[in-house]
N, C-alpha and C positions, 0 to 999 in steps of 0.2 A: 940061234940067238937072234939073228937078223929078222927071222919071221916073227919071234916073240916081240921084238921091238916095234915092228910095224904094226902088229895087233894092238899093242898098248897105245901107240900113237893114234891109231884109228879109233879106239874107244874114247880117247880124250877129244877127238874131233867131232863126236856126235852131239848135236845140240837139240834142245827142246825148241819147240815153236816160240815159246815165250823168250827164250834166250836169244834166238835169232832175231826176233822183232826188236828186242832191247838193243842187240848189237847194231842193228841197222839204224834205230833211233839215235843211238850215241854217235854213230858215224855221221848221220845227216846234220844233227844238231851241233856237231863240233865244226862243221864246214862254215867258215866265216862269210862265204858268198851266199849262204842260205839263211843266216841268222837275220839279217836286215835286208830284205829284198823288196823291189817294187814290181807288181805284176799287173798288166793291163788285160782286160778281158770283158766279156759280156755275162752278165748275171743269168742264170737259168736255174730252175728247181728251187727257187727261193722259199725258205720256210722260216717264219718267225715263231719259235717255240714258246709255249706258255711260260717256260722258265726265264725267257727274256733273250736266250741265245739265238743267233742267226745262223742258219745253215743253207749253203747254197754252192752252186758249182760255177767256176769261172772257165770260160771257154773262148776259143778263137776259132779260125777256120779249120784247124786239123787236130786240135788237141783240147784236153780239159783237164781240170784239177779241182778236187773237193776243197771246200774252205769253210771255216768256222769263225765266227766273231762273237765272243762272249758278251754277257749283258754289261759287264763293267766297262767294256770298251764301246758298245754301240750306243749306249744312252747319250753320248756326246755327238752323235750324227746330227747334222742340220737338214737332213732330207731322209725320206724313206725309200730304201732299196726295193726294187721290184725286178721281175723277170724282163729281159730285153734291155736293161739299162747298162750301158758301157761305163765301166769304172776303172780306177787305179787303186789297187789294194796295197797297203804297206804292212809287211808282217814277216814271219819266219816259217820255215818249212819244218814240220815234225811228223812223227809216226804215231797213230793211234794204235797202241799195242794190241788191244783186244781184237781188231779187225786186220791187224797187219797191214794197214793202208796208210800211205803217207798222205798229208793234207796241209794246206796253208792256213796257219793261225793268224787271222787278221787283226791288226791293231788300229787301223784307221782306213777310212774310204773316202774317195772323192770322185764326183762324176767326171768322166773323160769327156771333154768338149762341152758339158752342160753349162759351164761358166760362161763361155763365148756366146752360147745361144741366149742365155739369160740376159747378158749385157745387151745383146741386139734386140730382145724382146722388150726390155726397159726403154731403150732409146727410141724405138719405134712407137712404143705406147705413148711416151711423153710427147713426141712430135705430133702425132695424130690428135692427141688430146688438146694440144695448143692450137690446133687448126679448128677445134670445135666439132670434130666428127663424133665425139662421145658426149656431147652436151645432153643433159637430161631434157631440156625443153624441146629437143628434136625427136623425143620418143613419141611414137604414134600408138593410139589404142588398137587392139586387135578387133577385126570385124566380129560382130556378135553371131551373125548367121552366114558363114562362108559357104559358097557353093563349089569354088575350085581352089584347091590347096596345092601349091607348087611345092616339090621336095627336090633338094639337091643333095644326092648321096650316091654311094655305089649301088648299081642295079642288082648285085649279087649278094649283098651283105644282109645281115639280120635287121638292119635299121629300118629298110623300107618295108619289110615284112611287119615289123612291130608298128609302124606307123599306120599302115593300111589296115591291119587287124583292129587297132585302137579306134580309128575313124569309123570303120564299118560297124563296130559295136556301139559307139556313142552316137554317131550322127550320120546315118546312111545316105542323107541327101547330098553330102559332100562328095566331090569327085577329086581323086588324087592325080596330079600331073607330075610325073617323074621327069627330071632333067638329069640323066646320068653323068657322073663325074668320077674321077679318081680322088680318093680321100687319103692316100698315103703316097709318099715317095716324092722325088724331086721334080717330077712333071705334073703332080697333082693341081698345083695352084692355078695354072692357065686353064685346065679343064673346069675347075670350079667357077672361074670367072665367065668362060663361055656358057656354062649351064645356067648361071644367073642371067646373063644377057639374053639368053634364048627365052627364059620366063618372062623377062621384062618386055619383050616384043610380041608375046603371044595375044592373039584375038580369038575369042573373048579373053580378057585379062584374067589372071588368077587373083584371088581376093588376099591371100597371105602366102608367104614362103617359109618353109622349114629348111634350114641348112644343118646337116648333122652328120655324125658318124659315131661308132663305139669308142670305148676307152682305149688308151694307149700311152706310150711314153711321150716325153716332150718332143722328141724327133719325129715320132709318128703323127703327132697333131700339129707339127710345124706348118703345114700347108695353110692352116686357118689363121696363122700369125703373119702370113705374107701381106705385104703392103697392097698388092694388087687385089687380093681377095677382100681385105678390109674395106678398101674404098669402094668396091663393087657392091658389098653389103650396104654401106652408108648411102649410096645413091639410089638405093632401091625405090622405085615409085609406090610400092605397097609395103605394108608391115612385114618385118622379118623376125623369125624366131630362131635363135641360135641354140643347137642341141648338140655340142661337140664334146665328146668324152663323157666322163662320169661327173658327178656332182663336185668333186674336188678338182677337177680340171678346168682351168680358166684360160681362154684364148682371147686374142684381140677382136675376133669376131663377136664375142660375147658382148664386148664394150660397144661395138658399132651397131649391133642388132637392136630392134626396138624392145625385144623380151629375151631373157635368157632362161632356157629350160635345163633342168638338172640331167635329163636323159631325153632320147628321141621319143620314147613313149609318153614322157610328161609333157613334151612339146605338142604332141597329137591331142592330148588331153586340154591343153591350153587353148588351141586353135578352134576346137569344136565343142559345143555345148552337149550335154547329155540329153538324149531323147526323153528320158524319164523327167528330168528337171523342166524340160519345155512342155511336157505333157501336164505337169503339176501347175506350171505357170498359166497355161491356157485355161485349165479348169478353174483356177482362181480368178482369172480375168472374166471368164464367162459367168461365174457366180456374182462377181461384182457388177457385171453389166445387167444380169437379171434382177438383182436387188435394186439397182438404180431405176430400172424400168418399172418395177413394182411401186417404188417410191413415187415416181412421177405420175403414174396413173391414179394412185390413191390420191395425190395432191389435186389433180384435175377432176377426180370424182368429188372431192369435197367442194371444190369450187362450183361445179355443176349443181350440187345440192344447194349451195348457198344462192346461186343465181335462181333456182326454182322457187326460192322463198320470197324473192323480190315482189313487190306489189305490181309492178308493171307486167309481170307474167301471170301472178295469180289472179289479178282483177283488172284487166286493161281497160274495161269500159269506165270505171271510176276515174282513171287517169285521163282518159279522153274527155269525160265530162268536165273535170276540173280544168283542162286546157280550154274547152269551149267557154266555160264561164270566164275565164281570164280573157279570152278573145272578145267576148261581149263587153267586158268592162273596158278594155282598151278602145274598142269602137265607140262606146259612150263618151269616153274622155276625148277622143279625137273630134267627135261632133261638137261637144261642148266648146272645144278649143276653137272650132271654126265659128260658131255663133257668137261667142262673147266678143271678139273685136268688132264684128260687124254691128252689133247692138251698141257698142261704145261710139262707134263712128256715127252711127244714126242719130244717137242722142246729142252728140256734138254737133251734127248738121242741124238738128231741129234748133238747138240754142242759138247757132249762128243765124239761122233764118229769122228768128224772132228779134235778134239784134239788128239784123240788117232792115227788117220791116220798120224798125223804130228809126234807124238812121236814114232810110230811103236812098241809099247809095246803089244805084242799079248797076254801075260798072263794077263796083267792088263785089257785089253780089254774084255777078256773072263770073268774075275771076275766081271767087271762092268756090262757086259751084263747079267750075272746071277743075280746080284743085281737088275738090271733094270727089268728083267723078274718077279722076286719075288715081287718087288714093284708093277709092273703092275697087277700081280695076286691079290695082297692084295687090290689094288685100285679097280679092277674089283668086288671083293667080297663086298667091302665097298659100291660101287655104287648099286650092286644088292640089298643088304640089305636095303639101303636107299630107293630104288625104290619100293621094297616090303612094307616097312613101310608107304610110302606115298600112295601106292595103297590101303592098308587096310583102311587108313584114308579116302581116297576117296570113297571106297565102303561104309563105315559107313555113310559118309555125303549124298550120293546117296540114301542109304536105308531110312534115316530121311526124305529126301525130297520126296521120293516115298510115306512114310506114310502120309505125309500132302497132297498129291495129290488126289483131289476129284475123279479124273478119276479111281483111284485104287479101290474106293468103288464101282464104277459102274462095274468094272470087276468081282465083286463077285455076280452079278445078280441083283443089284439095279438099278434104272432108276430115272430120274428127269423129272417132267411134267412141260413144259413151256407154256406161253400163245402164241397166234397166232404169235406175232412179235418175240418171243423167247428171250425176255429180262427179264420177271419176272417168278419167280418160283410159281407154284400153289401148296398150301400145304393143301387144304380142298376140299372135294367132294361138299360142299355146294356152292362153287364159280363157278361150272361146270353147264352149261345149255345146253340142246339138241340144236344140230346144230352148236355149237361153235367149231372152229378149234383150235387145240392144237398141240404141238410138244412133242415127247417123246425122251429125250436125253439118249442114252446108251454109253457104253465105246467105241464102234467102229462106232458110227454114230447116226443120229437123224431120228426118224420116225415122219411123219406128219399124224395126225388122226382127225376124227370129232366125236364129242360126239353124240351119238344116243339117249341115255337115261341115267337117273340117278336113280340107285336103292337105297336101304336102306344101311345096313351094308356092302354089297358086293361092294359098290362103283358104279361109272357109267360105262356104256358099251360103247366101242369105236370101230370104224371101221377103219382098217388101209387103208390108200390111197396111200402113196409113200414111199419108202425107200430111204433115201438120205445119202449115206455113204461118 
């Protein structure tokens, strides 16, 4: 009987897996200490499911627990949870019967310590903005063609590799100067400041500086919010590009820098032009220069053609003859101007002599005669000065005419080669052919010649036939 009783009791104690999980669930969910609890931990394995539910793990130094936050709860969150973020979760412990695994059903989340950091961030931002460190008028343009690019980042991270690869691909002329620094942790800020000061004191100087690191949580990016780092960036003697975190990450270094880049790769693209763009720009500039040169040459060619049609060059002898005629006319006018006053004075003298003869006043006659001689002398001096002045003007005009005379050039040893008819001027040895008769015009005559042969740079050889002076 006892054996049968024990067997019946044992049969009743056998549970299915589902029944066991359900009993565990009932026991856990009936514990008031687990219905509403607060759990602090770091998020890992975060996944935001397309359904809207959030699945993640909360962990500390020695343990972890799975957690789930349904979409009806997480849509009220004021921040986006991510791996590495330390949070305080409010919720209850339950069992997921299908897997037989207990987990935390989260109803609300708040960052653990983020509130204090955010208050510190805002206070420092407002303080530095009031000092003018973030003023827009202090922002400097980036150099167009930098030769030395300073980089402040970790020497072992992917940031420096991305920057070097981008610059090498876009603008190989630039040289990257790395100032190594820690970019995470409580000791990172002083190393960033030392790296910046090192770049500031380099000779030769860098043209632009990139301060950057990859993405991370607010705590990981906090060194770039430290006051010492922000002030070091603001006092840079050269433009600074801030490339801290991802596009959504904003640090105080971004406000102090001259330019903010979404990523370190974008920073490298901002500081260096693309060689293909430079090549296209140079080709366009070269085309514009060639076009401008062609236009200028055409303009001067038109002007030269216009000058060649001027009468002074087409028929200079006629111009000289007209000038000579003008000189003769001026000379005649000068001589008449000299003779006319003398004739008038002489007629006046004769009239006075007749009057004096009638009056017989010897003394008055002698006085008038002396006056007459004085006036005649003055008139002669005036006429001589006038003649000298006009002669000098005449010599100046003759000199200008002689300067325009093409024959004056021939007197200095030059000559002009004419065609067989003597009408056209030959200016190129390429137009000479053997056997062709030509004329050589010199200052005192013309030589007729025949082309025997045409050489290279020495020109054609001619044989003199007759001298016709």
